[in-house]
CHARMM-style PDB file with segment names, atoms N, HN, CA, C and O in Angstrom:
ATOM      1  N   MET     1       7.598   3.575  16.689  1.00  0.00      PROA
ATOM      2  CA  MET     1       8.306   2.451  16.114  1.00  0.00      PROA
ATOM      3  C   MET     1       7.430   1.697  15.120  1.00  0.00      PROA
ATOM      4  O   MET     1       7.784   1.553  13.950  1.00  0.00      PROA
ATOM      5  N   TRP     2       6.266   1.211  15.604  1.00  0.00      PROA
ATOM      6  HN  TRP     2       5.979   1.328  16.555  1.00  0.00      PROA
ATOM      7  CA  TRP     2       5.380   0.459  14.715  1.00  0.00      PROA
ATOM      8  C   TRP     2       4.823   1.348  13.607  1.00  0.00      PROA
ATOM      9  O   TRP     2       4.630   0.893  12.479  1.00  0.00      PROA
ATOM     10  N   ALA     3       4.566   2.614  13.927  1.00  0.00      PROA
ATOM     11  HN  ALA     3       4.723   2.984  14.843  1.00  0.00      PROA
ATOM     12  CA  ALA     3       4.032   3.525  12.912  1.00  0.00      PROA
ATOM     13  C   ALA     3       5.028   3.680  11.768  1.00  0.00      PROA
ATOM     14  O   ALA     3       4.631   3.743  10.604  1.00  0.00      PROA
ATOM     15  N   THR     4       6.310   3.742  12.090  1.00  0.00      PROA
ATOM     16  HN  THR     4       6.632   3.691  13.036  1.00  0.00      PROA
ATOM     17  CA  THR     4       7.342   3.863  11.050  1.00  0.00      PROA
ATOM     18  C   THR     4       7.405   2.612  10.189  1.00  0.00      PROA
ATOM     19  O   THR     4       7.504   2.697   8.965  1.00  0.00      PROA
ATOM     20  N   ILE     5       7.348   1.453  10.830  1.00  0.00      PROA
ATOM     21  HN  ILE     5       7.267   1.384  11.825  1.00  0.00      PROA
ATOM     22  CA  ILE     5       7.384   0.190  10.079  1.00  0.00      PROA
ATOM     23  C   ILE     5       6.165   0.069   9.174  1.00  0.00      PROA
ATOM     24  O   ILE     5       6.288  -0.323   8.014  1.00  0.00      PROA
ATOM     25  N   LEU     6       4.980   0.407   9.701  1.00  0.00      PROA
ATOM     26  HN  LEU     6       4.879   0.726  10.644  1.00  0.00      PROA
ATOM     27  CA  LEU     6       3.762   0.338   8.879  1.00  0.00      PROA
ATOM     28  C   LEU     6       3.816   1.333   7.733  1.00  0.00      PROA
ATOM     29  O   LEU     6       3.356   1.037   6.630  1.00  0.00      PROA
ATOM     30  N   TRP     7       4.378   2.516   7.987  1.00  0.00      PROA
ATOM     31  HN  TRP     7       4.752   2.756   8.883  1.00  0.00      PROA
ATOM     32  CA  TRP     7       4.478   3.522   6.936  1.00  0.00      PROA
ATOM     33  C   TRP     7       5.387   3.040   5.814  1.00  0.00      PROA
ATOM     34  O   TRP     7       5.058   3.185   4.637  1.00  0.00      PROA
ATOM     35  N   ILE     8       6.535   2.465   6.179  1.00  0.00      PROA
ATOM     36  HN  ILE     8       6.803   2.347   7.135  1.00  0.00      PROA
ATOM     37  CA  ILE     8       7.473   1.950   5.171  1.00  0.00      PROA
ATOM     38  C   ILE     8       6.834   0.813   4.392  1.00  0.00      PROA
ATOM     39  O   ILE     8       6.977   0.744   3.171  1.00  0.00      PROA
ATOM     40  N   LEU     9       6.127  -0.083   5.083  1.00  0.00      PROA
ATOM     41  HN  LEU     9       6.011  -0.026   6.075  1.00  0.00      PROA
ATOM     42  CA  LEU     9       5.437  -1.194   4.424  1.00  0.00      PROA
ATOM     43  C   LEU     9       4.374  -0.676   3.458  1.00  0.00      PROA
ATOM     44  O   LEU     9       4.240  -1.191   2.348  1.00  0.00      PROA
ATOM     45  N   ALA    10       3.622   0.334   3.874  1.00  0.00      PROA
ATOM     46  HN  ALA    10       3.731   0.752   4.776  1.00  0.00      PROA
ATOM     47  CA  ALA    10       2.588   0.909   3.017  1.00  0.00      PROA
ATOM     48  C   ALA    10       3.200   1.551   1.773  1.00  0.00      PROA
ATOM     49  O   ALA    10       2.649   1.433   0.679  1.00  0.00      PROA
ATOM     50  N   VAL    11       4.326   2.223   1.936  1.00  0.00      PROA
ATOM     51  HN  VAL    11       4.774   2.318   2.825  1.00  0.00      PROA
ATOM     52  CA  VAL    11       4.996   2.846   0.784  1.00  0.00      PROA
ATOM     53  C   VAL    11       5.456   1.780  -0.208  1.00  0.00      PROA
ATOM     54  O   VAL    11       5.278   1.934  -1.416  1.00  0.00      PROA
ATOM     55  N   ILE    12       6.047   0.699   0.303  1.00  0.00      PROA
ATOM     56  HN  ILE    12       6.191   0.574   1.285  1.00  0.00      PROA
ATOM     57  CA  ILE    12       6.520  -0.374  -0.576  1.00  0.00      PROA
ATOM     58  C   ILE    12       5.344  -1.009  -1.327  1.00  0.00      PROA
ATOM     59  O   ILE    12       5.428  -1.244  -2.532  1.00  0.00      PROA
ATOM     60  N   ILE    13       4.247  -1.284  -0.611  1.00  0.00      PROA
ATOM     61  HN  ILE    13       4.178  -1.092   0.368  1.00  0.00      PROA
ATOM     62  CA  ILE    13       3.073  -1.882  -1.257  1.00  0.00      PROA
ATOM     63  C   ILE    13       2.485  -0.912  -2.287  1.00  0.00      PROA
ATOM     64  O   ILE    13       2.086  -1.327  -3.375  1.00  0.00      PROA
ATOM     65  N   GLY    14       2.431   0.370  -1.947  1.00  0.00      PROA
ATOM     66  HN  GLY    14       2.755   0.708  -1.064  1.00  0.00      PROA
ATOM     67  CA  GLY    14       1.891   1.367  -2.877  1.00  0.00      PROA
ATOM     68  C   GLY    14       2.729   1.500  -4.136  1.00  0.00      PROA
ATOM     69  O   GLY    14       2.183   1.593  -5.236  1.00  0.00      PROA
ATOM     70  N   ILE    15       4.045   1.511  -3.988  1.00  0.00      PROA
ATOM     71  HN  ILE    15       4.488   1.435  -3.095  1.00  0.00      PROA
ATOM     72  CA  ILE    15       4.922   1.599  -5.160  1.00  0.00      PROA
ATOM     73  C   ILE    15       4.766   0.355  -6.033  1.00  0.00      PROA
ATOM     74  O   ILE    15       4.750   0.447  -7.261  1.00  0.00      PROA
ATOM     75  N   THR    16       4.652  -0.808  -5.388  1.00  0.00      PROA
ATOM     76  HN  THR    16       4.665  -0.883  -4.391  1.00  0.00      PROA
ATOM     77  CA  THR    16       4.430  -2.038  -6.143  1.00  0.00      PROA
ATOM     78  C   THR    16       3.111  -1.960  -6.917  1.00  0.00      PROA
ATOM     79  O   THR    16       3.034  -2.413  -8.059  1.00  0.00      PROA
ATOM     80  N   GLY    17       2.093  -1.397  -6.309  1.00  0.00      PROA
ATOM     81  HN  GLY    17       2.155  -1.029  -5.381  1.00  0.00      PROA
ATOM     82  CA  GLY    17       0.809  -1.230  -6.986  1.00  0.00      PROA
ATOM     83  C   GLY    17       0.902  -0.318  -8.192  1.00  0.00      PROA
ATOM     84  O   GLY    17       0.319  -0.606  -9.238  1.00  0.00      PROA
ATOM     85  N   VAL    18       1.627   0.777  -8.056  1.00  0.00      PROA
ATOM     86  HN  VAL    18       2.100   1.011  -7.207  1.00  0.00      PROA
ATOM     87  CA  VAL    18       1.800   1.702  -9.183  1.00  0.00      PROA
ATOM     88  C   VAL    18       2.572   1.024 -10.317  1.00  0.00      PROA
ATOM     89  O   VAL    18       2.238   1.192 -11.490  1.00  0.00      PROA
ATOM     90  N   ILE    19       3.600   0.263  -9.960  1.00  0.00      PROA
ATOM     91  HN  ILE    19       3.871   0.127  -9.008  1.00  0.00      PROA
ATOM     92  CA  ILE    19       4.369  -0.461 -10.978  1.00  0.00      PROA
ATOM     93  C   ILE    19       3.472  -1.457 -11.700  1.00  0.00      PROA
ATOM     94  O   ILE    19       3.563  -1.603 -12.919  1.00  0.00      PROA
ATOM     95  N   ARG    20       2.602  -2.145 -10.953  1.00  0.00      PROA
ATOM     96  HN  ARG    20       2.529  -2.027  -9.963  1.00  0.00      PROA
ATOM     97  CA  ARG    20       1.679  -3.099 -11.575  1.00  0.00      PROA
ATOM     98  C   ARG    20       0.748  -2.402 -12.563  1.00  0.00      PROA
ATOM     99  O   ARG    20       0.454  -2.942 -13.630  1.00  0.00      PROA
ATOM    100  N   ILE    21       0.285  -1.200 -12.209  1.00  0.00      PROA
ATOM    101  HN  ILE    21       0.524  -0.761 -11.343  1.00  0.00      PROA
ATOM    102  CA  ILE    21      -0.601  -0.464 -13.117  1.00  0.00      PROA
ATOM    103  C   ILE    21       0.144  -0.105 -14.402  1.00  0.00      PROA
ATOM    104  O   ILE    21      -0.418  -0.206 -15.493  1.00  0.00      PROA
ATOM    105  N   PHE    22       1.406   0.315 -14.280  1.00  0.00      PROA
ATOM    106  HN  PHE    22       1.862   0.397 -13.393  1.00  0.00      PROA
ATOM    107  CA  PHE    22       2.185   0.639 -15.474  1.00  0.00      PROA
ATOM    108  C   PHE    22       2.467  -0.594 -16.323  1.00  0.00      PROA
ATOM    109  O   PHE    22       2.704  -0.480 -17.525  1.00  0.00      PROA
ATOM    110  N   GLN    23       2.442  -1.773 -15.702  1.00  0.00      PROA
ATOM    111  HN  GLN    23       2.248  -1.866 -14.725  1.00  0.00      PROA
ATOM    112  CA  GLN    23       2.654  -3.018 -16.445  1.00  0.00      PROA
ATOM    113  C   GLN    23       1.347  -3.558 -17.005  1.00  0.00      PROA
ATOM    114  O   GLN    23       1.289  -4.712 -17.431  1.00  0.00      PROA
ATOM    115  N   LYS    24       0.304  -2.748 -17.011  1.00  0.00      PROA
ATOM    116  HN  LYS    24       0.351  -1.811 -16.665  1.00  0.00      PROA
ATOM    117  CA  LYS    24      -1.015  -3.093 -17.541  1.00  0.00      PROA
ATOM    118  C   LYS    24      -1.726  -4.161 -16.719  1.00  0.00      PROA
ATOM    119  O   LYS    24      -2.607  -4.851 -17.233  1.00  0.00      PROA
ATOM    120  N   ASP    25      -1.359  -4.304 -15.460  1.00  0.00      PROA
ATOM    121  HN  ASP    25      -0.643  -3.744 -15.043  1.00  0.00      PROA
ATOM    122  CA  ASP    25      -2.031  -5.234 -14.562  1.00  0.00      PROA
ATOM    123  C   ASP    25      -2.872  -4.400 -13.593  1.00  0.00      PROA
ATOM    124  O   ASP    25      -2.545  -4.260 -12.415  1.00  0.00      PROA
ATOM    125  N   ILE    26      -3.970  -3.849 -14.131  1.00  0.00      PROA
ATOM    126  HN  ILE    26      -4.236  -3.963 -15.089  1.00  0.00      PROA
ATOM    127  CA  ILE    26      -4.756  -2.841 -13.424  1.00  0.00      PROA
ATOM    128  C   ILE    26      -5.364  -3.395 -12.130  1.00  0.00      PROA
ATOM    129  O   ILE    26      -5.321  -2.735 -11.092  1.00  0.00      PROA
ATOM    130  N   LEU    27      -5.927  -4.600 -12.194  1.00  0.00      PROA
ATOM    131  HN  LEU    27      -5.962  -5.136 -13.038  1.00  0.00      PROA
ATOM    132  CA  LEU    27      -6.615  -5.148 -11.029  1.00  0.00      PROA
ATOM    133  C   LEU    27      -5.676  -5.296  -9.837  1.00  0.00      PROA
ATOM    134  O   LEU    27      -5.993  -4.832  -8.742  1.00  0.00      PROA
ATOM    135  N   TRP    28      -4.523  -5.936 -10.035  1.00  0.00      PROA
ATOM    136  HN  TRP    28      -4.265  -6.313 -10.925  1.00  0.00      PROA
ATOM    137  CA  TRP    28      -3.573  -6.104  -8.934  1.00  0.00      PROA
ATOM    138  C   TRP    28      -3.032  -4.762  -8.470  1.00  0.00      PROA
ATOM    139  O   TRP    28      -2.800  -4.572  -7.276  1.00  0.00      PROA
ATOM    140  N   GLY    29      -2.829  -3.836  -9.384  1.00  0.00      PROA
ATOM    141  HN  GLY    29      -3.017  -3.991 -10.354  1.00  0.00      PROA
ATOM    142  CA  GLY    29      -2.348  -2.514  -8.999  1.00  0.00      PROA
ATOM    143  C   GLY    29      -3.309  -1.802  -8.067  1.00  0.00      PROA
ATOM    144  O   GLY    29      -2.905  -1.230  -7.054  1.00  0.00      PROA
ATOM    145  N   VAL    30      -4.587  -1.842  -8.420  1.00  0.00      PROA
ATOM    146  HN  VAL    30      -4.915  -2.307  -9.242  1.00  0.00      PROA
ATOM    147  CA  VAL    30      -5.599  -1.187  -7.587  1.00  0.00      PROA
ATOM    148  C   VAL    30      -5.710  -1.889  -6.233  1.00  0.00      PROA
ATOM    149  O   VAL    30      -5.817  -1.231  -5.198  1.00  0.00      PROA
ATOM    150  N   ILE    31      -5.684  -3.214  -6.240  1.00  0.00      PROA
ATOM    151  HN  ILE    31      -5.597  -3.749  -7.081  1.00  0.00      PROA
ATOM    152  CA  ILE    31      -5.765  -3.962  -4.976  1.00  0.00      PROA
ATOM    153  C   ILE    31      -4.595  -3.603  -4.066  1.00  0.00      PROA
ATOM    154  O   ILE    31      -4.784  -3.370  -2.873  1.00  0.00      PROA
ATOM    155  N   LEU    32      -3.386  -3.558  -4.627  1.00  0.00      PROA
ATOM    156  HN  LEU    32      -3.232  -3.747  -5.596  1.00  0.00      PROA
ATOM    157  CA  LEU    32      -2.215  -3.246  -3.814  1.00  0.00      PROA
ATOM    158  C   LEU    32      -2.261  -1.820  -3.270  1.00  0.00      PROA
ATOM    159  O   LEU    32      -1.856  -1.579  -2.133  1.00  0.00      PROA
ATOM    160  N   ILE    33      -2.750  -0.881  -4.069  1.00  0.00      PROA
ATOM    161  HN  ILE    33      -3.079  -1.077  -4.993  1.00  0.00      PROA
ATOM    162  CA  ILE    33      -2.851   0.502  -3.594  1.00  0.00      PROA
ATOM    163  C   ILE    33      -3.874   0.612  -2.468  1.00  0.00      PROA
ATOM    164  O   ILE    33      -3.646   1.330  -1.495  1.00  0.00      PROA
ATOM    165  N   VAL    34      -4.997  -0.090  -2.590  1.00  0.00      PROA
ATOM    166  HN  VAL    34      -5.183  -0.673  -3.380  1.00  0.00      PROA
ATOM    167  CA  VAL    34      -6.008  -0.073  -1.525  1.00  0.00      PROA
ATOM    168  C   VAL    34      -5.451  -0.699  -0.249  1.00  0.00      PROA
ATOM    169  O   VAL    34      -5.675  -0.186   0.847  1.00  0.00      PROA
ATOM    170  N   VAL    35      -4.729  -1.804  -0.393  1.00  0.00      PROA
ATOM    171  HN  VAL    35      -4.547  -2.220  -1.284  1.00  0.00      PROA
ATOM    172  CA  VAL    35      -4.103  -2.433   0.778  1.00  0.00      PROA
ATOM    173  C   VAL    35      -3.096  -1.488   1.419  1.00  0.00      PROA
ATOM    174  O   VAL    35      -3.014  -1.406   2.644  1.00  0.00      PROA
ATOM    175  N   ALA    36      -2.333  -0.777   0.602  1.00  0.00      PROA
ATOM    176  HN  ALA    36      -2.399  -0.843  -0.393  1.00  0.00      PROA
ATOM    177  CA  ALA    36      -1.365   0.185   1.142  1.00  0.00      PROA
ATOM    178  C   ALA    36      -2.075   1.283   1.926  1.00  0.00      PROA
ATOM    179  O   ALA    36      -1.583   1.715   2.968  1.00  0.00      PROA
ATOM    180  N   LEU    37      -3.213   1.733   1.442  1.00  0.00      PROA
ATOM    181  HN  LEU    37      -3.613   1.382   0.595  1.00  0.00      PROA
ATOM    182  CA  LEU    37      -3.963   2.767   2.159  1.00  0.00      PROA
ATOM    183  C   LEU    37      -4.534   2.232   3.464  1.00  0.00      PROA
ATOM    184  O   LEU    37      -4.645   2.974   4.440  1.00  0.00      PROA
ATOM    185  N   LEU    38      -4.894   0.960   3.493  1.00  0.00      PROA
ATOM    186  HN  LEU    38      -4.803   0.357   2.700  1.00  0.00      PROA
ATOM    187  CA  LEU    38      -5.439   0.376   4.727  1.00  0.00      PROA
ATOM    188  C   LEU    38      -4.338   0.113   5.762  1.00  0.00      PROA
ATOM    189  O   LEU    38      -4.571   0.247   6.963  1.00  0.00      PROA
ATOM    190  N   VAL    39      -3.155  -0.257   5.303  1.00  0.00      PROA
ATOM    191  HN  VAL    39      -2.966  -0.366   4.328  1.00  0.00      PROA
ATOM    192  CA  VAL    39      -2.067  -0.595   6.219  1.00  0.00      PROA
ATOM    193  C   VAL    39      -1.396   0.656   6.766  1.00  0.00      PROA
ATOM    194  O   VAL    39      -0.991   0.688   7.927  1.00  0.00      PROA
ATOM    195  N   GLY    40      -1.280   1.665   5.953  1.00  0.00      PROA
ATOM    196  HN  GLY    40      -1.610   1.639   5.009  1.00  0.00      PROA
ATOM    197  CA  GLY    40      -0.518   2.855   6.320  1.00  0.00      PROA
ATOM    198  C   GLY    40      -1.101   3.572   7.527  1.00  0.00      PROA
ATOM    199  O   GLY    40      -2.320   3.703   7.637  1.00  0.00      PROA
ATOM    200  N   PRO    41      -0.258   4.033   8.425  1.00  0.00      PROA
ATOM    201  CA  PRO    41      -0.729   4.737   9.613  1.00  0.00      PROA
ATOM    202  C   PRO    41      -1.406   6.075   9.294  1.00  0.00      PROA
ATOM    203  O   PRO    41      -2.160   6.602  10.112  1.00  0.00      PROA
ATOM    204  N   GLY    42      -1.137   6.617   8.116  1.00  0.00      PROA
ATOM    205  HN  GLY    42      -0.524   6.190   7.452  1.00  0.00      PROA
ATOM    206  CA  GLY    42      -1.799   7.864   7.731  1.00  0.00      PROA
ATOM    207  C   GLY    42      -3.222   7.633   7.268  1.00  0.00      PROA
ATOM    208  O   GLY    42      -4.034   8.558   7.245  1.00  0.00      PROA
ATOM    209  N   GLY    43      -3.531   6.378   6.892  1.00  0.00      PROA
ATOM    210  HN  GLY    43      -2.872   5.626   6.910  1.00  0.00      PROA
ATOM    211  CA  GLY    43      -4.870   6.029   6.440  1.00  0.00      PROA
ATOM    212  C   GLY    43      -5.630   5.319   7.538  1.00  0.00      PROA
ATOM    213  O   GLY    43      -5.458   5.601   8.724  1.00  0.00      PROA
ATOM    214  N   VAL    44      -6.465   4.400   7.123  1.00  0.00      PROA
ATOM    215  HN  VAL    44      -6.604   4.170   6.160  1.00  0.00      PROA
ATOM    216  CA  VAL    44      -7.233   3.601   8.068  1.00  0.00      PROA
ATOM    217  C   VAL    44      -6.419   2.343   8.335  1.00  0.00      PROA
ATOM    218  O   VAL    44      -6.419   1.412   7.529  1.00  0.00      PROA
ATOM    219  N   SER    45      -5.732   2.317   9.457  1.00  0.00      PROA
ATOM    220  HN  SER    45      -5.732   3.073  10.111  1.00  0.00      PROA
ATOM    221  CA  SER    45      -4.842   1.196   9.736  1.00  0.00      PROA
ATOM    222  C   SER    45      -5.629  -0.013  10.212  1.00  0.00      PROA
ATOM    223  O   SER    45      -6.550   0.110  11.020  1.00  0.00      PROA
ATOM    224  N   LEU    46      -5.258  -1.183   9.704  1.00  0.00      PROA
ATOM    225  HN  LEU    46      -4.510  -1.283   9.048  1.00  0.00      PROA
ATOM    226  CA  LEU    46      -5.911  -2.419  10.108  1.00  0.00      PROA
ATOM    227  C   LEU    46      -5.487  -2.856  11.502  1.00  0.00      PROA
ATOM    228  O   LEU    46      -6.148  -3.690  12.121  1.00  0.00      PROA
ATOM    229  N   PHE    47      -4.392  -2.300  11.998  1.00  0.00      PROA
ATOM    230  HN  PHE    47      -3.855  -1.623  11.496  1.00  0.00      PROA
ATOM    231  CA  PHE    47      -3.824  -2.768  13.248  1.00  0.00      PROA
ATOM    232  C   PHE    47      -4.187  -1.903  14.443  1.00  0.00      PROA
ATOM    233  O   PHE    47      -3.667  -2.115  15.539  1.00  0.00      PROA
ATOM    234  N   THR    48      -5.072  -0.930  14.252  1.00  0.00      PROA
ATOM    235  HN  THR    48      -5.495  -0.757  13.362  1.00  0.00      PROA
ATOM    236  CA  THR    48      -5.467  -0.095  15.389  1.00  0.00      PROA
ATOM    237  C   THR    48      -6.971  -0.137  15.576  1.00  0.00      PROA
ATOM    238  OT1 THR    48      -7.498   0.504  16.485  1.00  0.00      PROA
TER     239      THR     48
END
């Protein structure tokens, strides 16, 4: 249950980061992608 919610949250944050990079906002894009990797259950989750 929680893994699914974290995965969906990570995907949303990652997509937002990619959109920011395309909008020439490189710093926020990279920050959001790193946060998505930390939150996602496939990466290093902050909640475990």
